[in-house]
C-alpha positions as CSV (number, residue, x, y, z in Angstrom):
1,M,7.2,22.4,-14.0
2,A,5.1,19.6,-12.4
3,G,6.0,18.7,-8.9
4,T,7.4,22.1,-7.9
5,L,6.0,24.4,-5.2
6,P,7.1,27.7,-3.7
7,Y,9.2,26.8,-0.6
8,T,8.1,27.9,2.8
9,E,9.4,27.4,6.4
10,D,5.9,27.8,7.8
11,W,3.9,24.6,7.8
12,Q,0.7,26.5,8.4
13,M,1.2,28.5,5.2
14,I,1.6,25.6,2.9
15,P,-1.1,25.7,0.1
16,W,-2.4,22.2,0.6
17,P,-4.9,22.3,-2.3
18,E,-2.0,23.1,-4.7
19,V,0.1,20.4,-3.1
20,E,-2.6,17.8,-3.7
21,R,-3.1,19.0,-7.3
22,I,0.6,18.7,-8.2
23,V,0.7,15.2,-6.7
24,Y,-2.5,14.2,-8.4
25,R,-1.4,15.4,-11.8
26,L,1.8,13.4,-11.6
27,Q,-0.2,10.3,-10.5
28,Q,-2.5,10.7,-13.4
29,R,0.4,10.8,-15.8
30,I,1.8,7.6,-14.2
31,Y,-1.5,6.0,-14.6
32,Q,-1.9,7.0,-18.2
33,A,1.7,5.9,-19.1
34,T,1.0,2.5,-17.5
35,K,-2.1,2.1,-19.5
36,Q,-0.1,2.8,-22.6
37,D,2.6,0.3,-21.5
38,D,5.3,2.9,-21.6
39,V,7.5,1.5,-18.9
40,K,10.3,4.0,-19.5
41,R,8.0,6.9,-19.1
42,V,6.4,5.3,-16.0
43,H,9.8,5.1,-14.3
44,Q,10.7,8.6,-15.2
45,L,7.5,10.0,-13.7
46,Q,7.8,7.9,-10.6
47,R,11.3,9.2,-10.0
48,L,10.0,12.7,-10.5
49,L,7.2,12.2,-8.0
50,L,9.5,10.4,-5.5
51,H,11.7,13.5,-5.3
52,S,8.9,16.0,-5.5
53,W,8.7,18.4,-2.6
54,S,4.9,18.3,-2.8
55,A,4.8,14.5,-2.5
56,R,7.1,14.6,0.5
57,L,5.0,17.3,2.2
58,L,1.8,15.3,1.6
59,A,3.4,12.0,2.9
60,V,4.4,13.7,6.1
61,R,1.0,15.3,6.6
62,R,-0.8,11.9,6.1
63,V,1.2,10.1,8.7
64,S,1.5,13.0,11.3
65,Q,-2.0,14.6,10.9
66,D,-4.5,12.7,8.8
67,N,-4.1,9.0,9.7
68,R,-6.1,7.5,12.5
69,G,-3.0,5.8,13.9
70,K,-0.9,8.9,13.9
71,R,-0.4,8.8,17.7
72,T,0.9,5.2,17.7
73,P,4.6,5.3,18.6
74,G,7.3,3.2,17.1
75,V,10.6,2.2,18.8
76,D,11.6,5.8,19.1
77,G,8.5,6.7,21.2
78,V,7.5,9.6,18.9
79,V,3.8,10.2,18.8
80,S,3.5,13.7,17.4
81,L,5.5,16.3,15.5
82,T,5.6,20.1,15.8
83,S,5.3,22.1,12.6
84,P,9.1,22.7,12.3
85,E,9.6,18.9,12.9
86,R,7.2,18.1,10.0
87,L,9.2,20.3,7.6
88,T,12.4,18.7,8.8
89,L,11.1,15.3,8.2
90,A,9.9,16.3,4.7
91,K,13.4,17.4,3.9
92,E,14.9,14.1,5.2
93,L,12.6,12.1,2.9
94,H,15.0,13.1,0.1
95,H,17.5,10.6,1.5
96,L,16.0,7.4,0.1
97,D,18.9,5.2,1.0
98,K,18.3,5.5,4.7
99,A,18.0,2.2,6.5
100,A,14.7,1.6,8.2
101,D,14.5,1.5,12.0
102,P,13.3,-1.7,13.8
103,V,9.6,-2.0,14.2
104,R,7.9,-2.1,17.6
105,R,6.3,-5.5,18.1
106,T,3.0,-5.6,19.8
107,Y,0.1,-8.1,19.9
108,I,-3.6,-7.5,19.4
109,D,-6.5,-9.7,20.1
110,K,-8.2,-11.8,17.3
111,P,-12.0,-11.6,17.6
112,G,-13.4,-14.9,19.0
113,K,-9.9,-16.4,19.5
114,T,-7.5,-16.7,22.4
115,E,-4.4,-16.3,20.2
116,K,-3.1,-12.8,19.4
117,R,-2.1,-11.3,16.1
118,P,1.5,-9.9,15.9
119,L,1.7,-6.3,14.7
120,G,4.9,-4.4,13.8
121,I,4.7,-0.6,14.2
122,P,7.2,1.5,12.3
123,T,8.5,4.8,13.5
124,M,6.7,7.9,12.2
125,A,9.7,8.7,9.9
126,D,9.5,5.2,8.4
127,R,5.8,5.6,8.0
128,A,6.4,8.8,6.1
129,Y,8.8,7.0,3.7
130,Q,6.1,4.3,3.2
131,A,3.5,6.9,2.5
132,L,5.8,8.6,-0.1
133,V,6.4,5.3,-1.8
134,K,2.7,4.5,-1.8
135,L,2.0,7.8,-3.6
136,V,4.5,6.7,-6.3
137,L,3.4,3.0,-6.7
138,E,-0.3,3.3,-6.3
139,P,-1.2,4.9,-9.7
140,E,0.9,2.3,-11.6
141,W,-0.8,-0.6,-9.9
142,E,-4.3,0.9,-10.0
143,A,-3.9,0.8,-13.8
144,R,-3.0,-3.0,-13.6
145,F,-5.4,-4.3,-10.9
146,E,-8.6,-6.1,-11.8
147,P,-11.6,-3.8,-11.8
148,N,-13.5,-6.2,-9.6
149,S,-11.0,-6.1,-6.7
150,Y,-11.9,-3.9,-3.7
151,G,-9.4,-4.6,-0.9
152,F,-7.2,-1.6,0.2
153,R,-7.8,0.4,-2.9
154,P,-8.4,4.2,-3.0
155,G,-12.0,5.2,-3.4
156,R,-13.4,1.7,-2.7
157,C,-14.8,0.2,0.4
158,T,-16.6,-2.9,1.8
159,H,-19.9,-1.5,0.7
160,D,-18.7,-1.4,-3.0
161,A,-17.8,-5.1,-2.8
162,I,-21.2,-6.0,-1.2
163,E,-23.0,-4.1,-4.0
164,A,-21.0,-5.8,-6.7
165,I,-21.7,-9.3,-5.2
166,Y,-25.4,-8.4,-4.8
167,N,-25.7,-7.4,-8.5
168,Y,-24.0,-10.6,-9.6
169,I,-26.2,-13.0,-7.5
170,R,-29.5,-11.3,-7.3
171,L,-30.9,-12.8,-10.6
172,K,-29.5,-16.3,-10.4
173,P,-28.0,-18.3,-7.6
174,K,-24.2,-18.8,-7.9
175,Y,-21.5,-20.5,-6.0
176,V,-19.3,-18.3,-3.8
177,L,-15.8,-19.4,-2.8
178,D,-14.5,-18.0,0.5
179,A,-10.9,-19.0,1.0
180,D,-8.1,-18.1,3.4
181,I,-4.6,-19.3,3.7
182,E,-3.9,-19.8,7.4
183,K,-0.9,-17.7,8.6
184,C,0.0,-17.0,5.0
185,F,2.7,-14.4,5.7
186,D,4.1,-16.4,8.6
187,K,4.8,-19.4,6.4
188,I,6.3,-17.7,3.3
189,S,10.1,-18.0,3.2
190,Q,11.7,-14.5,2.9
191,P,15.1,-14.0,1.2
192,G,17.6,-12.1,3.3
193,P,20.0,-9.3,2.2
194,T,22.4,-11.9,0.7
195,G,19.6,-13.8,-1.0
196,A,19.7,-16.6,1.6
197,D,16.4,-18.1,2.6
198,Q,15.4,-16.7,6.1
199,G,12.3,-18.8,6.5
200,S,11.6,-22.5,6.9
201,K,13.0,-24.8,4.2
202,P,10.3,-26.2,1.8
203,S,9.5,-29.8,2.5
204,S,8.4,-32.5,0.2
205,N,4.9,-32.6,1.8
206,R,4.2,-29.0,0.9
207,P,4.0,-29.1,-2.9
208,N,2.7,-26.3,-5.1
209,R,-0.8,-26.9,-6.2
210,R,-3.0,-25.2,-8.8
211,S,-6.7,-24.5,-8.5
212,N,-9.4,-23.0,-10.7
213,V,-11.0,-20.1,-8.9
214,I,-14.3,-18.5,-10.1
215,C,-14.1,-14.7,-10.1
216,I,-16.2,-11.9,-11.3
217,N,-14.8,-9.8,-14.1
218,S,-15.7,-6.3,-15.5
219,S,-17.9,-7.6,-18.3
220,N,-20.6,-8.9,-16.0
221,S,-19.7,-12.5,-16.5
222,F,-17.7,-15.2,-14.8
223,A,-14.2,-16.3,-15.8
224,N,-12.0,-19.2,-14.7
225,T,-8.7,-17.9,-13.5
226,E,-5.9,-20.3,-12.8
227,V,-3.9,-19.3,-9.7
228,A,-0.9,-20.9,-8.0
229,L,-1.4,-21.7,-4.4
230,K,1.0,-23.1,-1.8
231,R,-0.2,-25.5,0.8
232,P,0.3,-23.9,4.3
């Protein structure tokens, strides 16, 4: 059955190529079901992957061994795990109703500015939960995303975006819109656990506005896409 793997208590003996194959096959099935608009099948496969031993092992490996920020501690001060601790964490990922720990707040410099950017660092256990959920959600949304978007997507990088832009502008000059919503996530009101608004109340001088944005689509032409924006 997909998502199963022989159990072992030795982290060093885990067959990682087989782990990755099991996870990848399930992700492929989620992707295909999304393309077929089979919502029920997508949710079934996502639950299967979420509880898969292989997915939990891979999530733990990514946050404790593979990621560049693996030695960044959260509020618990944990910066590394032993092999037995990694296996224990993989087992604990089965408890999906566990409340997240507080994040450790730190501030990093903004290039060319005096102000600092706030950064919340979760504990390693919470990062493992996030990595597991990412494995589950990513194939569904990869099937839905526009083919011409490149930010934070697997198998794509800045150079791919540069190449796409070059191919669209090299034969004929075109307008380029570079937009940024200042402190976007600091200004968005967030609902609390009871549904109450935890952010600032919207005022009459911050109306919704709509704008036509020119974007590049997959058919090598331009399309007008209407998007809703909120004045910061």
